[in-house]
N, C-alpha and C positions, 0 to 999 in steps of 0.2 A: 816505166821509168824514163826519164829524160837524162841523157848524159852529155855534158859539155866537154868538148875536146879542144885543146889548144893547138896552135900552129905546128907544134912539134909532135902532134899525135898522142899526147898524154891526156887522159881523162882527168879533169880538174874539178868537176862538180857533178853530183847526182841529185835528182829530185823526182818526186812523183809527178805524173802528168796531170795537170789540172783539168784537162779536157776528157779524162777517162771517167765515165759516169759512176763507176764503182769505187775506184781507188782515190779519186778526187784530189790528187795533187800532193799526197803525203806518203812517206815511207815509214815502215816500222823501225823500232830502235835498232835492230840488228842490221837491216839492209841499208839504213842511213850511213853505216860505216863500211859499206862495201868497197869503197876506194881504198880505205886503209887496209882492208884485207887483200885487195888485188895487188897493191904495191908494197906489201909487207916485206921487210928485210929478209925474212926466212922463207920466202916463196921458193918452191921447187921449180927450177928453170932449165935443168938439163937431166938427161937420163943418168941414173946412178946404179951401181952394182955393189952389193954388200961385200965388205972386207972383214968385218968383225963377226962375233958370235951373234946369233939371232937374239934380238932384244937390245943389243948394245947401241944400235943406231949408227953404226960406222959404215960409210959408203965411200966409193970413189966415183969420180965423174966418168961417164962413158959416152960413146957416140950412139946415135940412134941405130946405126947399122949393127954395132956390137950388141946392143941391148936386144934388138929384135932377133938377131941370129941366135943369141943365147936362149931367149924365150921359146923360139920355134923349135930349137933342138931339144930342149928339156920337155916341152909338151909332147913332141913326137916320141920321145923316149918313154914317157908315161903311157902314151897310147899303145906303143909296141909291147910294153911289158904287162900292163894292167888293163888296157882297154880305155876307150875315150871317157867312159863314165867315171873314171878315177880323177877327172878334171872337174872342178866345181867353180862356177862363177859366183860372185857375191856382190850384189849391188842393191841400192835402194834409191833414195830421193835426194842425194847430195847435189846432183844436177838434175833438175826436174823436167827439162825439155824432152819432147818426144824423140828428137833426133840424137841428142847426146845422152839420153837416158835409156832408150829402148828400141834401137834400130839396128845399126850395124853390129853392135855387140851381140844382140840376140841372134842375128843371122850367123855370126861367126861360131858361136857355141852350138847352135842347132846343127850347123853343117859338120862340125867336129863330131857330134854325137855325145857331147859332154852331159854330165848330170844336169837336170833342170833344177832351178832354184825356186822354191815356194816362198814368194815375197810377202811375208805375213807380219813383219815386225811392228807395223803401225796400225793399219786400218782394216785388216781382213775380217775381224770378228763382226764389227758393225756393218761392213759391206755385205757379208753373207747374210746377216740378219735381215737387212733391207731387201736383198735379192729374193729370199724365200717368202717374204711378206708382200712386197710391192713389185717384185719382178725386176727392179733396177734401183739405182742410187740417185733418186731425184727427190726434191723437196721444195719448200717454199722459195719463191723468187726472192732473193735477198734484198733486191731494190724496193720491195713492197713492205719491208718490215716496219717502216715508219707508220703504217696504217694500224698496227696492232695496238690493243688496249691492255693486254697483259702478256708479259714476256718472261719465259723461264730460260735462264742461262744455266744449263744443266751439265755439269762436268766440264765446263769450259771457262778458262780464264781469258775472256774475250779481249780485254785490253792488251794482253800480252800476245796471245796466239792468233787473234783474228781482228786486229784493230780497225781494219777497213769496214767492218760491219758496224762499228760503234756509232758513226754519224747517223745511221739509220735508226739505231736504238735510241740515240739521243733525240732524234726527231719524234719518235713515238712518245718518249718521256715528256717532251715539250707539249705534246698534244694530250697529256693526261694519263699516259700508260704507266702501269706499275711494273717494276723490274724485280724479279725474284731470282736470286742466285742459289743454286743447290750444289754445294761443294764442301768436302771435309775441311778445307782450308779457307780462311777469310782472306781471299786474294784481293788484288787491286780492283778486280771486277766486282767482287762482293762488296767492297767498300763503296763503290760507285753505284750500287744497286739500292733499291728501296728496302729489300729484305735479304737476309742470308739464312739459309737452312743448312746446318752442318751435318749432312748425312754421314753415317758410318761408311767407310770405303767398301764398295762392293754390294751395297744394299739398295742401289738405285732401282733395280727391277722390282723389288718388293714394294718400294714406295709407290711406283707407278701403278702397280696392280691394286694396291690398297686405295689409291685415288679412284680407280675404276669401281671398286667395291662401293664406295660412297656414291658415286655418280649413278650406278645402276640401282642401288638400294633406294635412293631418293628420287628415282624416275627422271634424272636429268640428262639421260643419253639422248642423242638425236636418232630416233628410231627410223625415220625416213632415210637418213643417210646410210645407216647400218644395213637396212634391207636392200637399198639400191646398189651399194658399192662394196659390200664386204661378204665374205664367206666364213661362216662358223662363229658369228658373234654370240649366238645363244649359248654355245659351249663356254665361251669366255665369260659371259655373264654368270653362268652357273658356277664356274670355278672361282671367280673372285668373290662372289657372295658367300661361298662355302669356306674358302681358305684364307682370305686376305682382309679380314676385319681390321680396322685401325688399331684396336686394342692389342691384337696379336703382332701386327707388323711394326708398331711403334717400338717394341723391344728390339726387333731386328735392326731397325734404322737408328736407334738411340735418339728418338725424338718423342715428344708427347703426342698422344692420339689426336689431340685438338689441332695439331699442326697439319696432319693429313686431312682431317675433316674440313678445316678452313680452306686449305689450298684447293681441294677437290671442288668445293662449292664455288669458289671464285672462278676456277678454270671452266667449269661447266656453265656458268651463268654470264660470262663475259665474252664478247665477240668484237674483233677477232682476237684469237690467242695464238702466240707463236712460241715454239720451243726450239732453242738452239742447243743441239747436242754436240759434244766433241768427243775426241777419242780417249780421253782420260778415263771415263767411266766404263770403258769396255776392256780395260787392261787387268782383268781378273778372271777367275775360272768361269764365271757366269756372264761374261761380258757381252756375248752375242745375245743371250736371252734378255739382258737388261735393255739393249738397244731395241730389240723386237718389241718389248713391252712399252717402252716410252714412246716409240714411234707410232703406236696404235692409239695413244690418247686422242689425237685429233680426228681419228676415225670414229671413236666412241662419241665425241661431241659434235662431229660434223664440221670441225674447224677448217678442214681442207676446202670447204666451199667458199671461204672468205678471202678476199684480197688481203694479204698480210698475215693470213692464218696458216696453221699447219706446223710442220717441224722441218728441220734441216740438219742433216749430218754431213752430206756431201752432194754437190751438184754434178759429180763426175759422170753419172749415168745419162745426163742430158746430152753428152757429147757422143751419142751412140752412132752418129753418122760418120765418125772418123773410121777410116779403113785400117785399123790396127793390125789386122791379119796380114795385109800387104806389107806393113812396116816391119813386123817382127819375124814373119815367115816361120811360124811354128811347124809348118808342114815339112820343113827341112830336118826336123829332129826325128830320129828313127823311132818307130813304134815300140812301146815298152820301155823307153828310157826312164830311169828312176828319177824321182823328185826328192830333194832334200830340203827340209824346212829351215829357213834362215834363222828362226828363233832358236833352233836347236843346233847351232853351229858347234858349240863345245862338244856335244855328243858326236856330231858328224866327224869332227877332227880327231877324236880320241877313241871312239868305239866302232865306227862304221868300218866293215871289213869285207864287203862283198860287191865291188872291190873297195879297198880303203881309198880315202881321198888322198891323192899323191900330189896334186897341183891345185892351187887356189889362186884365182884371179879376182882381185878386189878393185872396185871402182864405184864412185858415187856413194861410198859408205866408209865407216870407220869402226868395224866390228870389235877391234881391240879396246874400244871405249864403250860402244853402245850395245853390244850383244849381251844378253843375260848370262848369269853364272860365269862371270869373267875369269874365275880361277880355271875352269875347264877350257875356256876359249884360249887363254894364254898358254896353257899346257899344250894345246893343239898347235898353236902358232910357233911354239918353240921346237917342234919336231924337226930334226935334221933331215929327215926323209921327205919333208913337205916342201915342195917348190912353190914359192909365193911371189906373185907379181902384184904390185899396187900402183894404180893410176891415181895421182893426187896433186893437190896444190901445195901441200905442206907435209913435213915429216911428222905424221900423226903417231898415236900409240900403235896403230896397226902397221904403219910404214916402218917402224923400228924392227919389225920381224920379217920384212920383205927380203927376197933375194935380188929382185930388180925393182927399182922405182922409176916410174915414167911420169914426166911432167904434163899435166892436162891443163887445158885452158879454162878460164872462168867464164861466167855468163857474159862479161863485157867483150870477150875475145872470140866469140863464135856466133854463127847464126843458129837459130833454133825456132821451134814451134812450141807453144805452151797451151795446154788445155787447163781449165781451172777446176778446182773442187770447192770453191767458195763463192763463185759467181758464174755468169753465163756468157762470158766473152772468150773467144779464141784469140790468141795473141801471137804476133810475130816478134821474135827477138833478133833485132838487127845488130850485128857486130859493131861495136863502137871504136875499138882500138885494135891494133895488130897484136897477135899473140906475143906475150912477153917471153924473152929468152928463146929456148927451143921448144916451148910447150906446143902441144897439138890438141885439137878437139878429140874427144873420145872416139867419134865415128872414124876419124882418119887413122887413129892408132890401130883400131881393129881392122880397118881396111888394109893397112900395111902389114899387119900381122898375118892376115889371111893370105896375102901374096907370098910372104916368107914361108908359109906352110904349104905352098903350092895348091891352095884352094882357089881355083880360077873360075868358079861359077859366076855368071854375069851379076847375080844379085849381091855378090861380095865386092863388086867393083863400082856399084852405082854411087853417084854423087849425093851429097846432102840435099841439093835442090831436087834431084829426081825423087828421092825418098819423101821429101815434103809434098811434092805433087801427088805421089801415090797415096799418102795417108789422108790427103784432103780431097781425094777423088769423089767421095760421096757427099761432100759438103755443098751447100748452095752458093758458095763463092769460090773463087780461084786463089791460088797462091799469090798471083800478081795483085789482086784486089786487097788481099790481106797485107801484103808488103806496103802497099800505098797507104792504107788506113791505119795500120799498126795493130788494131784490135777490132773484131766484129762480133756483135752480139748474135747468139744463136737464133735461128728463125723459129722461135717457140711461142710467139705472141707476147704481148706486154699488157697486163701482167701475165706471167706464166702460172697457170693453175693446173698442175699435173693430175690431181686426183679429185677435181670437182665432179659433182654428179653428172654423169653422161660421158666422162672421159674414159678412154681405154686404158686399162691397167695391164701392163705386159706380164701377166702371170698366166699359167695354164687355164684358169677359170675366167680370166678377164676381169677379176675383182681383187680387192685387197684381201689376201688370204690370211685371215686370223687363224683359221684352222688350216695348217699347211702340211700337205703330204711331202713336199720337198724338204721341209724342216725335219720331218720324221726320217727321210732318207739320209739326212746328214747327222742323225743321232739326237735330235731334239725331240721334245714332246710335241704332239699334234697341236697343242694350244700353248700360248705363252705361260711361263711359270718362273718363279724365282729360283735361281741356281746360286747357292752360297759360294763365297770364295773357297778355294781349295784349303788355304791356310786360315782357318777360322774355328771358333768353338763349335759350330755346327758340324763341320766335317772332320776336325782333328782336335778334340779337346785337350789331349795330352800335349800336342805341339803348342797350342795356345797358352797352356800353363807355363811352358818353358820359355816361350817367346811371346809375351803378352802385348807387344806394341805393333801396330800396323804401320809399316813404312811406305809412304808414297814419295816418288822422286820426279816431280814434273820439271820440265825445262825451266831454267832460270830465266828471268825477264831479259837478260842480256845475251843469252845463248839460244841457238836453234838446235836443240839436242847437242851434239858435240861440235857443230859448226859455229864459228866465231869465238870459240874458247881462247884461241891464241891471239886474238885481236886485243892489243894492250889496253885500249881505252874501254872496251867492253868488259874485259877481265877485271880491270880496276873498278868498274861500276859494280860488278858482281861481288867483289870483295874476296872472300875465301869460302871454301866449303863449309856450310853451316848445317845444323840440325835444329829445326824448330820443334820445341817440346812444351807441352802444357805444364804449368806449375804443379798440378796434381800428380803428374808423372815424374817431374824433376825432383821434387822435394824428398820423397822416400828413397831416391837413388843418390842423394847427396850432390845433385847437379845444380850448379849456379850458373847464371848468365855469363857467357864468355869462357866457360870451362871447356877444356878439350875433352871430348868423349869418344868412346869406341862404340860403334853400332855393329852388331854381330848376330849371326845365326849359324846353323850347321854348314852353310855353303861358304861362308867367309866373313870378312869384316872390313870396315874402313873407319877413318877418324874424321871428325868435324868439330867445329866450335859450336857449343850449345847456345841457342837463342831461346830463353824461357819466355813464352808468350801465350796469350789467350787467342791468337789467330788460329791455332789448331785446337781441335776438340780433344779431351782426355782420351787416351788409348791410341792416339794417332801421332806419328812423328813425320816430319817432312824434311827431305834433303834436296833442295833445288839442284838440278843437274844439267848437262852431264859433263862433269869436269874430265879433261884428259888426265889420266893417271900420272903422266910425267909432269904435269903442272900442279899437282897437289902434293902436300908435304909428305904424305905416306906412300905415294905411288899407287894409290887405290882410288876407287870411286864407288858409288852406290851399287853398281852392277856386280860387285863382289858378293852381294847378298841376294840378288834376284835369281829367279828360278827359270829353268828351261821348259816348265810346264806350259801347255797351250790351252787356249780358250775352248769353250763348249762347242763353238762352231767357227769355222774359218781358220782354225789352227793358229790363232794370233798369240802375241806375246802377253804375258801376265805380270808385267813389271810391278803393278800395284797390288798384287796378291802376294804379300811378302811380310811375314811376321818376324820380328827381331826383338832383341833386348839391347839396352843401352847402359853403359857403365862409364864412370869417370876413367879417363885414359891414364 
């Protein structure tokens, strides 16, 4: 991004950098409004201490000294009475930089001996699936996608969630490529594609394995690639030929068998082919297995050998030369320290008792809005015996339950380093403006808090610049070079072909492990298989009778999960909480377009305005999210219905494994 600052030090314009090879000079809908967010009238600018009851959102202004003294005293009291593991940090990707997201904060909590947080709420199922199959999270060089002749956009609303990839897709389309979108919802991306295949939520893995059935049955596999680069392909062939015939799988996916047959033939006979996966399709019980199966399609056809071919979930594994261990200092955490899964925060706050969580420090996240099973999360946050600290830009749903609020800087107000998960460039984030009010970078807040708690180890006093140099110590460029250039492409060759024949695959066998003992060790089958959603007719027919509609709640186009929800122009664009429902489901329930409806299951309920549409397939309803509860009419959002169950691998969140019923409000 390029930020223009006036003579008074105020940022007055933001734009994409036209010289960046990947982002090419434009910003997404959300970040284009970042100045409005930064200078928002309700920006948190001073430390605050709670005066009212938890949840009322009543605070008084405090000094930094007062706030830090209070936090240090309360945390020390928790340690003295219950032990350090009674303290739980909670953070994710609200600020994605390496320094403000995973440096001094980690060192602080590790030094205390606090409980470890298993950060699983977004990407862990797919990440673990790729790790056990490919040994890392690498894929197609996104700058080569324009060379593809057939592109699958699978579980991704690319125009909303990954718009900087779209120019490369458009280039491919201009060169004759066909674009196929596989998604339960006819999204903006589906409308811009050549074809849309509305799979039943959670059936993606079965669809991929059935494609393999057709490919192997008809002798369309790349035998030379399979023999040179994979382990266990014969077992996969035997399984899909036995168990995944299109006639059987079509019923699971709610498509015609001819759809599977046709797509499999085109995929196997077109070169190059590219699959863009995203995280939506992994947010159900079998999410890891689904990613595992889909990611192996280019191995079956040899698409990894082609420039522009293969698949991509994340490029994050390409940044393996970053010295993250020096940054986070996990070695400071005492052996045997327990780990708590962030997806199960409600359970941690209401049921954990050995020891109970007595202090919660939230930063870079808003669990009061985004954590599943919100009824339980709020019950935990309301506990009078839970001391809660929140580092924030605004008084979010979570902040209303804080004992102490601390004002953090935004991306424009601090220096940072960013690795990518959608391209191959390391980036330097240069501070554009001075911190507003009394706000401080996360790293400085934890540095000061460590000093207040008399934690005087050298690693807790190091500057941001020192930590930047440490994390870059294994890279082929220096911090000074990165500062000068702004961003530098990783030294992986251009184009990057990570799994071409002859490449080293970082698995124990040195091959793509279709048959994976590491998968077995993590509870999966030796070979890829379809794992149905927990809440489905296959797994729980009685539940499916009571709650026959599958609810998915992807981020609204104007929101980034719960970030940007309070930006007036973006909230105006989003309108109000809505529920998209097919006419076949609306009519028997007496639901008309514009009617207020209640969406409910045994976990809870929320209300929304019905949008009767054929954009969703029958049996599926969609509630674009994630609204702050305080900014919705009923004080609720879709996470009142979502579950704390975790995925088959990676312990990830299962937001889209969620059966509900809908009635007129």
